[in-house]
C-alpha positions in Angstrom: -107.7 -38.0 -111.5 -105.2 -40.1 -109.7 -104.9 -42.4 -112.7 -104.1 -39.4 -115.0 -101.4 -38.3 -112.6 -99.8 -41.7 -112.4 -100.2 -42.5 -116.1 -100.2 -39.3 -118.4 -102.9 -39.5 -121.1 -101.9 -41.2 -124.3 -102.7 -39.7 -127.7 -103.5 -43.2 -128.9 -106.2 -44.6 -126.6 -106.4 -48.3 -126.8 -110.0 -49.6 -126.1 -110.0 -51.7 -123.0 -111.9 -54.9 -122.3 -114.6 -54.8 -119.7 -112.6 -57.2 -117.6 -109.3 -55.3 -117.8 -109.7 -54.0 -114.2 -109.8 -57.6 -112.9 -106.8 -58.5 -115.0 -104.8 -55.7 -113.6 -105.7 -56.7 -110.0 -104.8 -60.3 -110.7 -101.5 -59.1 -112.3 -100.6 -57.4 -109.0 -101.4 -60.6 -107.1 -99.3 -62.6 -109.5 -96.2 -60.5 -109.1 -96.6 -59.8 -105.4 -97.1 -63.5 -104.7 -93.3 -64.1 -104.7 -92.3 -60.6 -103.6 -91.4 -62.1 -100.2 -89.6 -65.2 -101.6 -86.3 -66.2 -100.3 -83.7 -69.0 -100.4 -84.7 -71.8 -98.1 -82.4 -72.9 -95.3 -80.0 -75.9 -95.7 -82.4 -78.2 -93.8 -85.2 -77.6 -96.2 -83.0 -77.7 -99.3 -81.7 -81.1 -98.0 -85.1 -82.7 -98.4 -87.4 -81.0 -96.0 -89.7 -79.8 -98.8 -91.3 -76.4 -99.2 -92.6 -74.4 -96.3 -96.2 -73.3 -95.8 -95.2 -69.7 -96.7 -93.8 -70.8 -100.1 -96.8 -73.1 -100.7 -99.0 -70.0 -100.2 -96.8 -68.0 -102.6 -97.2 -70.8 -105.2 -101.0 -70.9 -104.7 -101.3 -67.2 -105.2 -99.1 -67.3 -108.3 -100.9 -70.1 -110.0 -104.4 -69.1 -109.0 -104.0 -65.5 -110.2 -102.5 -66.8 -113.5 -105.5 -69.1 -113.9 -107.8 -66.2 -113.3 -106.1 -64.1 -116.0 -106.2 -67.0 -118.3 -110.0 -67.6 -117.7 -110.7 -63.9 -118.4 -108.6 -63.6 -121.5 -107.7 -67.0 -123.0 -109.1 -65.9 -126.4 -106.2 -63.4 -126.7 -103.5 -66.0 -126.4 -103.5 -66.6 -130.2 -102.9 -62.9 -131.0 -99.7 -62.4 -132.9 -96.8 -61.8 -132.7 -96.6 -62.7 -128.9 -98.2 -66.1 -129.5 -95.0 -67.3 -131.2 -93.0 -66.7 -128.0 -95.6 -68.5 -126.0 -95.6 -71.5 -128.3 -91.7 -71.5 -128.4 -91.3 -71.4 -124.7 -94.1 -73.8 -124.0 -92.5 -76.3 -126.5 -89.1 -75.8 -124.8 -90.5 -76.6 -121.4 -92.4 -79.6 -122.7 -89.2 -80.9 -124.3 -87.2 -80.5 -121.1 -89.8 -82.5 -119.1 -90.2 -85.3 -121.6 -86.4 -85.5 -122.0 -86.0 -85.9 -118.2 -88.8 -88.5 -117.9 -87.2 -90.5 -120.7 -83.9 -90.5 -118.9 -85.4 -91.5 -115.6 -84.4 -88.3 -113.8 -86.1 -88.0 -110.4 -89.4 -86.2 -111.0 -89.2 -84.1 -107.8 -85.8 -82.7 -108.9 -87.0 -82.0 -112.4 -90.0 -80.1 -111.2 -88.0 -78.0 -108.7 -85.5 -77.0 -111.3 -88.0 -76.4 -114.1 -90.3 -74.3 -111.9 -88.8 -70.9 -112.8 -89.2 -71.9 -116.4 -92.9 -72.5 -115.8 -93.2 -69.2 -114.0 -91.6 -67.5 -116.9 -94.3 -69.0 -119.1 -97.0 -67.8 -116.8 -95.6 -64.3 -116.7 -95.3 -64.3 -120.5 -99.0 -65.3 -120.9 -100.2 -62.9 -118.2 -98.4 -59.9 -119.7 -99.5 -60.9 -123.2 -103.2 -61.2 -122.2 -103.1 -57.9 -120.2 -101.6 -56.0 -123.2 -104.2 -57.5 -125.6 -107.0 -56.5 -123.2 -106.0 -52.9 -123.2 -103.7 -52.5 -120.2 -101.1 -49.9 -120.7 -97.4 -50.9 -120.6 -96.8 -48.7 -117.5 -99.6 -50.6 -115.8 -97.9 -53.9 -116.6 -94.5 -52.8 -115.5 -95.6 -51.2 -112.2 -96.2 -54.4 -110.2 -92.8 -55.7 -111.5 -91.1 -52.6 -110.2 -92.8 -52.8 -106.8 -92.0 -56.5 -106.5 -88.3 -55.9 -107.2 -88.2 -53.0 -104.7 -89.8 -55.2 -102.0 -87.7 -58.4 -102.6 -84.3 -56.8 -102.4 -84.5 -55.4 -98.8 -86.7 -58.3 -97.7 -84.0 -60.8 -98.8 -81.4 -58.9 -96.7 -83.7 -58.7 -93.7 -84.8 -62.3 -93.9 -81.3 -63.6 -94.2 -79.7 -61.5 -91.5 -82.5 -61.3 -88.9 -84.7 -64.4 -89.4 -82.2 -67.0 -90.6 -79.4 -65.3 -88.6 -76.8 -65.6 -91.3 -73.4 -64.2 -90.7 -72.9 -60.8 -92.5 -69.2 -61.6 -92.8 -69.7 -64.6 -95.0 -73.2 -64.4 -96.4 -73.6 -63.3 -100.0 -75.7 -65.2 -102.5 -78.1 -66.3 -99.8 -79.4 -62.7 -99.6 -79.0 -61.7 -103.2 -82.3 -60.9 -104.9 -83.2 -61.4 -108.6 -84.9 -58.1 -108.3 -81.5 -56.5 -108.4 -80.8 -57.7 -111.9 -84.1 -56.2 -113.1 -83.6 -52.8 -111.4 -80.1 -52.7 -112.9 -81.9 -52.6 -116.3 -84.7 -50.3 -115.3 -82.5 -47.5 -114.1 -80.4 -46.9 -117.3 -83.6 -47.3 -119.4 -85.4 -44.6 -117.3 -82.4 -42.3 -117.2 -81.7 -42.2 -120.9 -85.0 -43.1 -122.6 -87.7 -41.7 -120.4 -89.0 -38.3 -121.3 -89.1 -36.8 -117.8 -87.4 -37.4 -114.5 -89.5 -39.5 -112.1 -89.2 -40.0 -108.3 -89.3 -43.8 -108.8 -85.8 -43.5 -110.2 -84.3 -42.4 -106.9 -86.1 -45.2 -105.1 -84.7 -47.7 -107.6 -81.2 -46.4 -107.3 -81.2 -46.4 -103.5 -82.6 -49.9 -103.2 -80.4 -51.4 -105.9 -77.0 -50.0 -104.8 -77.7 -50.5 -101.1 -78.5 -54.2 -102.0 -75.3 -54.5 -104.1 -73.2 -52.9 -101.3 -74.5 -55.2 -98.5 -74.4 -58.4 -100.6 -70.9 -57.6 -102.0 -72.2 -58.5 -105.5 -69.3 -57.6 -107.7 -71.0 -59.7 -110.4 -73.8 -57.1 -110.6 -71.3 -54.6 -112.0 -71.5 -56.4 -115.4 -75.3 -56.2 -115.7 -75.2 -52.5 -114.8 -72.6 -51.7 -117.4 -74.4 -53.9 -120.0 -77.7 -52.1 -119.3 -76.0 -48.8 -119.9 -74.6 -50.0 -123.2 -78.0 -51.4 -124.2 -79.8 -48.1 -123.3 -77.3 -46.2 -125.5 -78.0 -48.6 -128.4 -81.7 -48.0 -127.9 -81.2 -44.2 -127.9 -79.3 -44.4 -131.1 -82.1 -46.4 -132.7 -84.6 -44.0 -131.3 -82.9 -41.0 -132.9 -82.8 -42.9 -136.2 -86.6 -43.6 -135.9 -87.1 -39.9 -134.8 -88.4 -40.8 -131.4 -85.6 -38.8 -129.8 -83.5 -35.9 -130.9 -79.8 -35.4 -130.3 -80.4 -32.0 -128.9 -82.2 -33.6 -125.9 -79.2 -35.8 -124.9 -77.9 -33.2 -122.5 -81.2 -32.9 -120.7 -81.6 -36.6 -120.5 -78.1 -37.1 -119.0 -78.8 -34.5 -116.3 -80.6 -37.1 -114.2 -77.5 -39.3 -114.4 -75.6 -36.8 -112.4 -78.4 -36.5 -109.9 -78.8 -40.3 -109.6 -75.0 -40.7 -109.4 -74.7 -38.3 -106.5 -77.6 -39.9 -104.7 -76.1 -43.4 -105.1 -72.8 -42.1 -103.8 -74.5 -40.8 -100.7 -76.2 -44.2 -100.2 -72.8 -46.0 -100.5 -71.1 -43.5 -98.1 -73.9 -43.9 -95.5 -73.8 -47.7 -95.9 -70.0 -47.9 -95.5 -70.3 -45.8 -92.3 -73.0 -48.0 -90.9 -71.4 -51.3 -92.0 -67.6 -50.9 -92.1 -67.0 -54.6 -92.2 -68.7 -54.8 -95.6 -66.2 -52.4 -97.0 -63.4 -54.8 -96.1 -65.3 -57.6 -97.8 -65.5 -55.4 -100.9 -61.8 -54.8 -100.9 -61.2 -58.6 -100.5 -63.6 -59.4 -103.4 -62.3 -56.8 -105.8 -58.6 -57.4 -105.1 -58.6 -61.2 -105.3 -59.0 -62.3 -101.6 -56.4 -59.9 -100.3 -56.6 -61.4 -96.8 -56.1 -64.9 -98.0 -53.7 -65.1 -100.9 -53.5 -68.9 -101.1 -54.9 -69.5 -104.6 -53.6 -68.6 -108.0 -57.0 -67.5 -109.4 -60.3 -66.2 -108.0 -62.2 -69.0 -106.3 -65.5 -68.1 -108.1 -63.8 -68.8 -111.4 -62.4 -72.0 -110.0 -65.8 -73.3 -109.0 -67.3 -72.5 -112.4 -64.4 -74.1 -114.2 -64.6 -77.2 -112.1 -68.4 -77.4 -112.8 -68.0 -76.9 -116.6 -65.1 -79.4 -117.0 -67.0 -82.1 -115.0 -70.1 -81.6 -117.1 -68.2 -81.8 -120.3 -66.6 -85.1 -119.2 -70.0 -86.5 -118.2 -71.4 -85.7 -121.7 -68.3 -87.2 -123.3 -69.0 -90.6 -121.8 -71.9 -90.9 -124.2 -71.6 -88.3 -127.0 -75.2 -88.7 -128.0 -76.0 -86.6 -124.9 -74.4 -83.6 -126.6 -77.7 -83.6 -128.6 -80.3 -84.1 -125.9 -78.4 -83.7 -122.6 -78.9 -85.7 -119.5 -82.2 -84.2 -118.5 -83.2 -81.2 -116.3 -82.6 -82.1 -112.7 -79.9 -84.7 -113.4 -76.9 -85.0 -111.1 -73.5 -83.7 -111.9 -70.4 -82.7 -109.8 -67.3 -80.6 -109.8 -64.1 -81.8 -111.3 -62.0 -83.3 -108.5 -58.8 -81.8 -109.9 -59.8 -78.4 -108.7 -61.0 -79.4 -105.2 -57.7 -79.1 -103.3 -57.3 -75.4 -104.4 -61.0 -74.7 -103.8 -60.9 -76.2 -100.3 -58.1 -73.8 -99.4 -60.6 -70.9 -99.6 -63.8 -72.8 -98.9 -63.0 -75.3 -96.2 -65.8 -77.7 -95.5 -66.2 -80.9 -93.5 -68.6 -82.2 -96.2 -67.4 -82.9 -99.7 -68.1 -79.9 -102.0 -69.5 -80.2 -105.5 -70.9 -83.7 -105.3 -74.3 -84.9 -106.4 -75.4 -81.5 -107.5 -78.6 -81.1 -109.5 -79.7 -77.4 -109.3 -79.6 -75.1 -112.4 -75.8 -74.6 -112.3 -73.5 -71.6 -112.3 -73.7 -70.9 -116.1 -76.8 -70.6 -118.3 -75.1 -72.2 -121.3 -73.2 -75.0 -119.4 -76.4 -76.1 -117.7 -78.5 -75.7 -120.9 -76.0 -78.1 -122.7 -76.0 -80.5 -119.8 -79.8 -80.6 -119.3 -81.0 -80.3 -122.9 -78.0 -80.7 -125.1 -77.7 -78.7 -128.3 -81.5 -78.7 -128.6 -81.7 -77.0 -125.2 -79.1 -74.4 -126.1 -80.8 -73.5 -129.4 -84.2 -73.3 -127.6 -82.9 -70.7 -125.1 -81.0 -68.7 -127.7 -84.2 -68.6 -129.9 -86.3 -67.4 -127.0 -83.9 -64.6 -125.9 -83.3 -63.4 -129.4 -87.0 -63.5 -130.1 -87.7 -61.2 -127.1 -85.1 -58.7 -128.2 -86.4 -58.6 -131.8 -90.0 -58.1 -130.7 -88.9 -55.4 -128.3 -87.2 -53.4 -131.1 -90.0 -54.1 -133.6 -92.6 -52.9 -131.0 -90.6 -49.7 -130.5 -90.3 -49.1 -134.2 -94.0 -49.8 -134.8 -94.9 -47.0 -132.4 -92.3 -44.5 -133.6 -94.6 -42.6 -135.8 -96.6 -41.4 -132.8 -94.8 -42.3 -129.5 -96.7 -42.0 -126.3 -95.6 -41.4 -122.7 -94.8 -45.2 -122.3 -92.6 -45.4 -125.4 -89.4 -45.8 -123.3 -90.8 -49.0 -121.9 -90.9 -50.5 -125.4 -87.1 -50.8 -125.2 -87.0 -52.3 -121.7 -87.3 -56.0 -122.8 -84.4 -55.6 -125.1 -82.3 -54.0 -122.3 -83.3 -56.7 -119.9 -82.2 -59.5 -122.2 -79.0 -57.7 -123.3 -78.1 -57.3 -119.6 -79.0 -60.9 -118.9 -76.6 -62.1 -121.6 -73.7 -60.3 -119.9 -73.9 -62.6 -116.9 -75.0 -65.9 -118.4 -71.4 -67.2 -118.6 -70.9 -67.0 -114.8 -74.5 -67.4 -113.5 -77.9 -68.8 -114.4 -80.6 -66.1 -113.8 -83.3 -68.7 -114.4 -82.5 -70.7 -111.3 -84.9 -68.7 -109.1 -88.7 -68.5 -109.1 -88.9 -64.7 -109.0 -86.4 -64.5 -111.9 -88.7 -66.6 -114.1 -91.6 -64.3 -113.3 -89.6 -61.1 -114.1 -88.3 -62.4 -117.4 -91.7 -63.7 -118.4 -93.4 -60.3 -117.8 -90.7 -58.6 -119.9 -91.1 -61.2 -122.6 -94.8 -60.5 -122.9 -94.6 -56.7 -122.5 -94.0 -56.0 -126.2 -97.5 -57.2 -127.1 -99.1 -54.2 -125.5 -97.1 -52.0 -127.8 -98.1 -54.0 -130.9 -101.8 -53.6 -129.8 -101.2 -49.8 -129.5 -99.5 -49.7 -132.9 -102.5 -51.3 -134.5 -104.7 -48.4 -133.4 -102.4 -45.6 -134.6 -103.7 -45.4 -138.1 -107.3 -45.6 -137.0 -106.8 -42.7 -134.6 -104.9 -40.6 -137.1 -107.7 -40.8 -139.6 -109.5 -38.3 -137.4 -106.6 -36.6 -135.7 -103.2 -35.5 -137.0 -100.3 -37.3 -135.5 -98.8 -35.6 -132.5 -95.4 -35.9 -130.9 -94.8 -35.4 -127.2 
């Protein structure tokens, strides 16, 4: 009875494997394993290694994935999801072999490539779960819960456990769950058939997190997600999933959610007035320190990109295969005097850096060359194409989870909007979130394969 309330019955029942209950439980363990993940302190980043807590997270993540693989390994070869698995697996293998061939420190390579590996695990887990009969809503639910846990946890952990300064802290307490919720909300607002209480929870958590972390960069994913949801609605009307007459009813929750988010921001601004000043400074170009000609965030990314280009120019063959994932780079010294005016530091900034960079494409070129860039583009485009194909395949008889078929497309569309100035794949939880979205479409392809079989005995129905 509870299951029917959470997941309304589907007119196209997909036969479930006898082990699907265990797969669902393991899927929860997989996603929740890094729900309390956080950025380690400077001492640990400097070489102290991983803490016991993060080793436990890693154990739960890998062991649950191995459990799902043991229960459903036969489903890995099911098309079309298997092509994404093979593509991403080949890309990771290339990155590792390229790094080994160029004598990059193995420890650095493994740390940088870990989110890519978690993405592969999430992709395989969601793919197997869909093939074994788990509904899309059941696959997305642990992703939603994990994102909602990690956002407030990052803030609490940074401010009250690491005792970071609220006046200066920003990226240290930002959660990759914010990027995912920024795509979930427009998708649920415009494409979901009915208003659901989870939307208010998502709005409250997302915009409180954006307000506290002063994440102006999150404004781009939010806007991109709204555009992507609009594109999906247009496609849905063409495929007769949605009707234009329902647009007004679907936009009504936008007003409700917008008013609710406004109340959250007003409450947060009263409770944390200093954060409002930081927002004013961030939006209006460091209003309290007008000592640079352009925004310092742009300067740091420009310094990184120019330095990487010069490194590759020393031996142009590296434009083909890069320098290897985990290789060292730096910031161009020409920008450092101006950067130091805003970010004064006793230690040299931008030297011997090896993490995944401030731009997806800059670091993809640096670590994997043109081959690496093509690999990422192929993977992201493949996810978007499969998402739209899955939605189209179920358009003749859409079920209550139909709106989730568009979610992977919206997630990647939103991700592309921030790839120039950030690298979403630099965190472990990011890799898991993107991997789950990459494998979600397979459950819709499995459902579509049963539509004609069911319609032999029952006429098609439309919710």
